[in-house]
PyMOL commands that place a pseudoatom at each C-alpha (Angstrom):
pseudoatom trace, name=CA, resn=MET, resi=1, chain=A, elem=C, hetatm=0, pos=[241.485, 75.052, -161.021]
pseudoatom trace, name=CA, resn=LEU, resi=2, chain=A, elem=C, hetatm=0, pos=[244.370, 77.519, -159.799]
pseudoatom trace, name=CA, resn=PHE, resi=3, chain=A, elem=C, hetatm=0, pos=[246.732, 78.982, -161.987]
pseudoatom trace, name=CA, resn=PRO, resi=4, chain=A, elem=C, hetatm=0, pos=[250.261, 80.627, -161.065]
pseudoatom trace, name=CA, resn=SER, resi=5, chain=A, elem=C, hetatm=0, pos=[250.179, 84.301, -160.625]
pseudoatom trace, name=CA, resn=CYS, resi=6, chain=A, elem=C, hetatm=0, pos=[252.630, 85.017, -163.156]
pseudoatom trace, name=CA, resn=ASP, resi=7, chain=A, elem=C, hetatm=0, pos=[251.904, 83.121, -166.286]
pseudoatom trace, name=CA, resn=PRO, resi=8, chain=A, elem=C, hetatm=0, pos=[253.451, 84.619, -169.447]
pseudoatom trace, name=CA, resn=THR, resi=9, chain=A, elem=C, hetatm=0, pos=[250.991, 82.568, -171.740]
pseudoatom trace, name=CA, resn=MET, resi=10, chain=A, elem=C, hetatm=0, pos=[248.075, 84.144, -169.923]
pseudoatom trace, name=CA, resn=GLY, resi=11, chain=A, elem=C, hetatm=0, pos=[249.294, 87.757, -170.202]
pseudoatom trace, name=CA, resn=VAL, resi=12, chain=A, elem=C, hetatm=0, pos=[250.190, 88.031, -166.598]
pseudoatom trace, name=CA, resn=SER, resi=13, chain=A, elem=C, hetatm=0, pos=[253.509, 89.606, -166.242]
pseudoatom trace, name=CA, resn=GLU, resi=14, chain=A, elem=C, hetatm=0, pos=[256.132, 88.885, -163.305]
pseudoatom trace, name=CA, resn=PRO, resi=15, chain=A, elem=C, hetatm=0, pos=[255.804, 91.413, -160.317]
pseudoatom trace, name=CA, resn=PRO, resi=16, chain=A, elem=C, hetatm=0, pos=[258.651, 93.807, -160.036]
pseudoatom trace, name=CA, resn=GLY, resi=17, chain=A, elem=C, hetatm=0, pos=[261.687, 92.531, -157.831]
pseudoatom trace, name=CA, resn=ASP, resi=18, chain=A, elem=C, hetatm=0, pos=[261.054, 94.744, -154.636]
pseudoatom trace, name=CA, resn=PHE, resi=19, chain=A, elem=C, hetatm=0, pos=[257.549, 93.178, -154.467]
pseudoatom trace, name=CA, resn=ARG, resi=20, chain=A, elem=C, hetatm=0, pos=[258.751, 89.868, -154.523]
pseudoatom trace, name=CA, resn=ILE, resi=21, chain=A, elem=C, hetatm=0, pos=[261.371, 90.293, -151.898]
pseudoatom trace, name=CA, resn=ASN, resi=22, chain=A, elem=C, hetatm=0, pos=[258.886, 92.012, -149.856]
pseudoatom trace, name=CA, resn=TYR, resi=23, chain=A, elem=C, hetatm=0, pos=[256.233, 89.383, -150.263]
pseudoatom trace, name=CA, resn=ASN, resi=24, chain=A, elem=C, hetatm=0, pos=[258.622, 86.718, -149.559]
pseudoatom trace, name=CA, resn=HIS, resi=25, chain=A, elem=C, hetatm=0, pos=[259.783, 88.382, -146.565]
pseudoatom trace, name=CA, resn=LEU, resi=26, chain=A, elem=C, hetatm=0, pos=[256.243, 89.075, -145.203]
pseudoatom trace, name=CA, resn=LYS, resi=27, chain=A, elem=C, hetatm=0, pos=[255.380, 85.576, -145.924]
pseudoatom trace, name=CA, resn=LYS, resi=28, chain=A, elem=C, hetatm=0, pos=[258.128, 84.161, -143.659]
pseudoatom trace, name=CA, resn=VAL, resi=29, chain=A, elem=C, hetatm=0, pos=[257.233, 86.579, -140.883]
pseudoatom trace, name=CA, resn=ILE, resi=30, chain=A, elem=C, hetatm=0, pos=[253.556, 85.613, -140.895]
pseudoatom trace, name=CA, resn=ASN, resi=31, chain=A, elem=C, hetatm=0, pos=[254.336, 81.774, -141.171]
pseudoatom trace, name=CA, resn=LYS, resi=32, chain=A, elem=C, hetatm=0, pos=[256.887, 82.244, -138.197]
pseudoatom trace, name=CA, resn=ALA, resi=33, chain=A, elem=C, hetatm=0, pos=[254.223, 84.031, -136.163]
pseudoatom trace, name=CA, resn=LEU, resi=34, chain=A, elem=C, hetatm=0, pos=[251.642, 81.128, -136.880]
pseudoatom trace, name=CA, resn=LYS, resi=35, chain=A, elem=C, hetatm=0, pos=[253.946, 78.464, -136.061]
pseudoatom trace, name=CA, resn=GLU, resi=36, chain=A, elem=C, hetatm=0, pos=[254.949, 80.074, -132.842]
pseudoatom trace, name=CA, resn=GLY, resi=37, chain=A, elem=C, hetatm=0, pos=[251.048, 80.686, -132.090]
pseudoatom trace, name=CA, resn=THR, resi=38, chain=A, elem=C, hetatm=0, pos=[251.609, 84.376, -132.038]
pseudoatom trace, name=CA, resn=PRO, resi=39, chain=A, elem=C, hetatm=0, pos=[248.355, 86.427, -132.869]
pseudoatom trace, name=CA, resn=LEU, resi=40, chain=A, elem=C, hetatm=0, pos=[248.770, 88.242, -136.271]
pseudoatom trace, name=CA, resn=GLU, resi=41, chain=A, elem=C, hetatm=0, pos=[247.646, 91.653, -134.707]
pseudoatom trace, name=CA, resn=GLU, resi=42, chain=A, elem=C, hetatm=0, pos=[250.717, 91.570, -132.456]
pseudoatom trace, name=CA, resn=LEU, resi=43, chain=A, elem=C, hetatm=0, pos=[253.148, 91.744, -135.474]
pseudoatom trace, name=CA, resn=GLN, resi=44, chain=A, elem=C, hetatm=0, pos=[251.829, 95.164, -136.293]
pseudoatom trace, name=CA, resn=LEU, resi=45, chain=A, elem=C, hetatm=0, pos=[251.911, 94.612, -139.870]
pseudoatom trace, name=CA, resn=VAL, resi=46, chain=A, elem=C, hetatm=0, pos=[249.117, 96.931, -140.587]
pseudoatom trace, name=CA, resn=PRO, resi=47, chain=A, elem=C, hetatm=0, pos=[249.166, 100.347, -138.711]
pseudoatom trace, name=CA, resn=LYS, resi=48, chain=A, elem=C, hetatm=0, pos=[246.334, 101.283, -136.550]
pseudoatom trace, name=CA, resn=SER, resi=49, chain=A, elem=C, hetatm=0, pos=[244.290, 104.306, -136.640]
pseudoatom trace, name=CA, resn=ILE, resi=50, chain=A, elem=C, hetatm=0, pos=[246.431, 107.486, -136.179]
pseudoatom trace, name=CA, resn=SER, resi=51, chain=A, elem=C, hetatm=0, pos=[243.942, 109.059, -133.787]
pseudoatom trace, name=CA, resn=ASP, resi=52, chain=A, elem=C, hetatm=0, pos=[241.993, 107.442, -130.985]
pseudoatom trace, name=CA, resn=ALA, resi=53, chain=A, elem=C, hetatm=0, pos=[239.627, 110.256, -130.821]
pseudoatom trace, name=CA, resn=PRO, resi=54, chain=A, elem=C, hetatm=0, pos=[236.189, 109.774, -132.616]
pseudoatom trace, name=CA, resn=PRO, resi=55, chain=A, elem=C, hetatm=0, pos=[235.763, 111.527, -135.752]
pseudoatom trace, name=CA, resn=LYS, resi=56, chain=A, elem=C, hetatm=0, pos=[234.029, 114.752, -135.558]
pseudoatom trace, name=CA, resn=LYS, resi=57, chain=A, elem=C, hetatm=0, pos=[230.500, 114.784, -136.950]
pseudoatom trace, name=CA, resn=LEU, resi=58, chain=A, elem=C, hetatm=0, pos=[229.327, 117.580, -138.809]
pseudoatom trace, name=CA, resn=SER, resi=59, chain=A, elem=C, hetatm=0, pos=[225.990, 119.272, -138.224]
pseudoatom trace, name=CA, resn=ARG, resi=60, chain=A, elem=C, hetatm=0, pos=[223.714, 120.099, -140.795]
pseudoatom trace, name=CA, resn=ASP, resi=61, chain=A, elem=C, hetatm=0, pos=[224.800, 123.568, -140.769]
pseudoatom trace, name=CA, resn=ASP, resi=62, chain=A, elem=C, hetatm=0, pos=[228.216, 122.571, -141.280]
pseudoatom trace, name=CA, resn=LEU, resi=63, chain=A, elem=C, hetatm=0, pos=[227.340, 120.349, -144.218]
pseudoatom trace, name=CA, resn=ILE, resi=64, chain=A, elem=C, hetatm=0, pos=[225.398, 123.508, -145.774]
pseudoatom trace, name=CA, resn=LYS, resi=65, chain=A, elem=C, hetatm=0, pos=[228.395, 125.666, -145.341]
pseudoatom trace, name=CA, resn=LEU, resi=66, chain=A, elem=C, hetatm=0, pos=[230.696, 123.226, -146.851]
pseudoatom trace, name=CA, resn=LEU, resi=67, chain=A, elem=C, hetatm=0, pos=[228.133, 122.499, -149.840]
pseudoatom trace, name=CA, resn=HIS, resi=68, chain=A, elem=C, hetatm=0, pos=[228.069, 126.298, -150.430]
pseudoatom trace, name=CA, resn=ILE, resi=69, chain=A, elem=C, hetatm=0, pos=[231.904, 126.471, -150.209]
pseudoatom trace, name=CA, resn=ILE, resi=70, chain=A, elem=C, hetatm=0, pos=[232.299, 123.611, -152.916]
pseudoatom trace, name=CA, resn=ARG, resi=71, chain=A, elem=C, hetatm=0, pos=[229.820, 125.534, -155.229]
pseudoatom trace, name=CA, resn=ARG, resi=72, chain=A, elem=C, hetatm=0, pos=[231.619, 128.922, -154.981]
pseudoatom trace, name=CA, resn=ILE, resi=73, chain=A, elem=C, hetatm=0, pos=[234.801, 127.181, -155.768]
pseudoatom trace, name=CA, resn=ARG, resi=74, chain=A, elem=C, hetatm=0, pos=[233.376, 125.177, -158.641]
pseudoatom trace, name=CA, resn=THR, resi=75, chain=A, elem=C, hetatm=0, pos=[231.611, 128.341, -160.105]
pseudoatom trace, name=CA, resn=ARG, resi=76, chain=A, elem=C, hetatm=0, pos=[235.038, 130.181, -159.733]
pseudoatom trace, name=CA, resn=TYR, resi=77, chain=A, elem=C, hetatm=0, pos=[236.755, 127.539, -161.943]
pseudoatom trace, name=CA, resn=GLN, resi=78, chain=A, elem=C, hetatm=0, pos=[234.030, 126.412, -164.193]
pseudoatom trace, name=CA, resn=ARG, resi=79, chain=A, elem=C, hetatm=0, pos=[235.586, 127.793, -167.149]
pseudoatom trace, name=CA, resn=LEU, resi=80, chain=A, elem=C, hetatm=0, pos=[238.887, 125.969, -166.465]
pseudoatom trace, name=CA, resn=LEU, resi=81, chain=A, elem=C, hetatm=0, pos=[236.975, 122.551, -166.007]
pseudoatom trace, name=CA, resn=GLN, resi=82, chain=A, elem=C, hetatm=0, pos=[235.950, 122.487, -169.753]
pseudoatom trace, name=CA, resn=SER, resi=83, chain=A, elem=C, hetatm=0, pos=[238.322, 121.066, -172.097]
pseudoatom trace, name=CA, resn=PRO, resi=84, chain=A, elem=C, hetatm=0, pos=[239.292, 123.297, -175.034]
pseudoatom trace, name=CA, resn=VAL, resi=85, chain=A, elem=C, hetatm=0, pos=[238.974, 120.424, -177.385]
pseudoatom trace, name=CA, resn=PRO, resi=86, chain=A, elem=C, hetatm=0, pos=[236.141, 117.601, -177.222]
pseudoatom trace, name=CA, resn=LYS, resi=87, chain=A, elem=C, hetatm=0, pos=[237.461, 114.016, -176.067]
pseudoatom trace, name=CA, resn=GLU, resi=88, chain=A, elem=C, hetatm=0, pos=[236.388, 112.291, -179.204]
pseudoatom trace, name=CA, resn=LEU, resi=89, chain=A, elem=C, hetatm=0, pos=[238.061, 115.003, -181.253]
pseudoatom trace, name=CA, resn=GLU, resi=90, chain=A, elem=C, hetatm=0, pos=[241.328, 114.634, -179.076]
pseudoatom trace, name=CA, resn=ARG, resi=91, chain=A, elem=C, hetatm=0, pos=[240.833, 110.744, -179.394]
pseudoatom trace, name=CA, resn=ASP, resi=92, chain=A, elem=C, hetatm=0, pos=[240.762, 111.004, -183.319]
pseudoatom trace, name=CA, resn=ILE, resi=93, chain=A, elem=C, hetatm=0, pos=[243.664, 113.297, -183.400]
pseudoatom trace, name=CA, resn=LEU, resi=94, chain=A, elem=C, hetatm=0, pos=[245.648, 110.969, -181.450]
pseudoatom trace, name=CA, resn=ASN, resi=95, chain=A, elem=C, hetatm=0, pos=[244.792, 107.968, -183.522]
pseudoatom trace, name=CA, resn=LYS, resi=96, chain=A, elem=C, hetatm=0, pos=[246.552, 109.615, -186.514]
pseudoatom trace, name=CA, resn=SER, resi=97, chain=A, elem=C, hetatm=0, pos=[249.955, 109.474, -187.071]
pseudoatom trace, name=CA, resn=PRO, resi=98, chain=A, elem=C, hetatm=0, pos=[251.954, 112.752, -186.415]
pseudoatom trace, name=CA, resn=GLU, resi=99, chain=A, elem=C, hetatm=0, pos=[252.881, 113.031, -189.808]
pseudoatom trace, name=CA, resn=GLU, resi=100, chain=A, elem=C, hetatm=0, pos=[249.330, 112.963, -191.146]
pseudoatom trace, name=CA, resn=ARG, resi=101, chain=A, elem=C, hetatm=0, pos=[248.127, 115.570, -188.630]
pseudoatom trace, name=CA, resn=LEU, resi=102, chain=A, elem=C, hetatm=0, pos=[246.849, 118.822, -189.965]
pseudoatom trace, name=CA, resn=PRO, resi=103, chain=A, elem=C, hetatm=0, pos=[248.620, 122.159, -188.187]
pseudoatom trace, name=CA, resn=TRP, resi=104, chain=A, elem=C, hetatm=0, pos=[245.486, 123.017, -186.475]
pseudoatom trace, name=CA, resn=GLU, resi=105, chain=A, elem=C, hetatm=0, pos=[245.358, 119.399, -184.837]
pseudoatom trace, name=CA, resn=ALA, resi=106, chain=A, elem=C, hetatm=0, pos=[248.883, 119.974, -183.668]
pseudoatom trace, name=CA, resn=GLU, resi=107, chain=A, elem=C, hetatm=0, pos=[247.769, 123.360, -182.262]
pseudoatom trace, name=CA, resn=ALA, resi=108, chain=A, elem=C, hetatm=0, pos=[244.725, 121.596, -180.569]
pseudoatom trace, name=CA, resn=LEU, resi=109, chain=A, elem=C, hetatm=0, pos=[246.824, 118.977, -179.040]
pseudoatom trace, name=CA, resn=GLU, resi=110, chain=A, elem=C, hetatm=0, pos=[249.217, 121.824, -177.526]
pseudoatom trace, name=CA, resn=LYS, resi=111, chain=A, elem=C, hetatm=0, pos=[245.953, 123.510, -176.168]
pseudoatom trace, name=CA, resn=ILE, resi=112, chain=A, elem=C, hetatm=0, pos=[245.156, 120.239, -174.426]
pseudoatom trace, name=CA, resn=GLU, resi=113, chain=A, elem=C, hetatm=0, pos=[248.314, 119.941, -172.941]
pseudoatom trace, name=CA, resn=GLN, resi=114, chain=A, elem=C, hetatm=0, pos=[248.356, 123.355, -171.896]
pseudoatom trace, name=CA, resn=TRP, resi=115, chain=A, elem=C, hetatm=0, pos=[244.924, 123.049, -170.239]
pseudoatom trace, name=CA, resn=ARG, resi=116, chain=A, elem=C, hetatm=0, pos=[245.883, 119.756, -168.415]
pseudoatom trace, name=CA, resn=ALA, resi=117, chain=A, elem=C, hetatm=0, pos=[248.890, 121.724, -166.981]
pseudoatom trace, name=CA, resn=ASP, resi=118, chain=A, elem=C, hetatm=0, pos=[246.538, 124.496, -165.625]
pseudoatom trace, name=CA, resn=VAL, resi=119, chain=A, elem=C, hetatm=0, pos=[243.999, 122.008, -164.178]
pseudoatom trace, name=CA, resn=ASN, resi=120, chain=A, elem=C, hetatm=0, pos=[246.857, 120.339, -162.147]
pseudoatom trace, name=CA, resn=ALA, resi=121, chain=A, elem=C, hetatm=0, pos=[248.099, 123.612, -161.123]
pseudoatom trace, name=CA, resn=ILE, resi=122, chain=A, elem=C, hetatm=0, pos=[244.774, 124.886, -159.875]
pseudoatom trace, name=CA, resn=ARG, resi=123, chain=A, elem=C, hetatm=0, pos=[243.952, 121.422, -158.218]
pseudoatom trace, name=CA, resn=ALA, resi=124, chain=A, elem=C, hetatm=0, pos=[246.559, 122.043, -155.748]
pseudoatom trace, name=CA, resn=HIS, resi=125, chain=A, elem=C, hetatm=0, pos=[245.600, 125.453, -154.934]
pseudoatom trace, name=CA, resn=VAL, resi=126, chain=A, elem=C, hetatm=0, pos=[241.949, 124.405, -154.604]
pseudoatom trace, name=CA, resn=GLN, resi=127, chain=A, elem=C, hetatm=0, pos=[242.696, 121.595, -152.346]
pseudoatom trace, name=CA, resn=LYS, resi=128, chain=A, elem=C, hetatm=0, pos=[244.760, 124.013, -150.036]
pseudoatom trace, name=CA, resn=GLU, resi=129, chain=A, elem=C, hetatm=0, pos=[241.799, 126.589, -150.122]
pseudoatom trace, name=CA, resn=LEU, resi=130, chain=A, elem=C, hetatm=0, pos=[239.311, 123.713, -149.186]
pseudoatom trace, name=CA, resn=ASN, resi=131, chain=A, elem=C, hetatm=0, pos=[241.581, 122.487, -146.476]
pseudoatom trace, name=CA, resn=ASP, resi=132, chain=A, elem=C, hetatm=0, pos=[242.188, 125.700, -145.043]
pseudoatom trace, name=CA, resn=HIS, resi=133, chain=A, elem=C, hetatm=0, pos=[238.692, 126.692, -144.762]
pseudoatom trace, name=CA, resn=LEU, resi=134, chain=A, elem=C, hetatm=0, pos=[237.659, 123.215, -143.360]
pseudoatom trace, name=CA, resn=LYS, resi=135, chain=A, elem=C, hetatm=0, pos=[240.265, 123.784, -140.672]
pseudoatom trace, name=CA, resn=ARG, resi=136, chain=A, elem=C, hetatm=0, pos=[239.457, 127.303, -139.863]
pseudoatom trace, name=CA, resn=GLU, resi=137, chain=A, elem=C, hetatm=0, pos=[235.630, 127.031, -139.919]
pseudoatom trace, name=CA, resn=LEU, resi=138, chain=A, elem=C, hetatm=0, pos=[234.398, 123.558, -139.445]
pseudoatom trace, name=CA, resn=PHE, resi=139, chain=A, elem=C, hetatm=0, pos=[237.082, 122.153, -137.302]
pseudoatom trace, name=CA, resn=ARG, resi=140, chain=A, elem=C, hetatm=0, pos=[238.005, 124.833, -135.069]
pseudoatom trace, name=CA, resn=ASP, resi=141, chain=A, elem=C, hetatm=0, pos=[236.985, 123.284, -131.963]
pseudoatom trace, name=CA, resn=VAL, resi=142, chain=A, elem=C, hetatm=0, pos=[238.811, 119.980, -132.503]
for i in range(1, 142): cmd.bond("trace and resi %d" % i, "trace and resi %d" % (i + 1))
show_as sticks, trace
zoom trace
């Protein structure tokens, strides 16, 4: 038995307005193409691959180099990857109302927020470092 996609009694909410407009437009375009006998591929609704060149295959040595680089980056940032407060403790603190929290619990939550901000800042740096290395070392012939 089929149910409507947005039924408030089942807990499924209405899609946002832009989604509905885009969906209806796309549905009209597809139905018109089907009626006219136009193949859906010619509508170019889904972008094709950006590059027609076959992807470069990494050699075993390239993969070993890449693994060493990843390990070196991981050991450099190992201390930062460990949360200052265990997840279970954070969950228990967050379950309490703010009025019931002890001063050290508020401090622990602040440390967690700072730690997450540091991880996000380092994440962008690590991605850039890894991408630069890949371009410089592994994909220099491409």
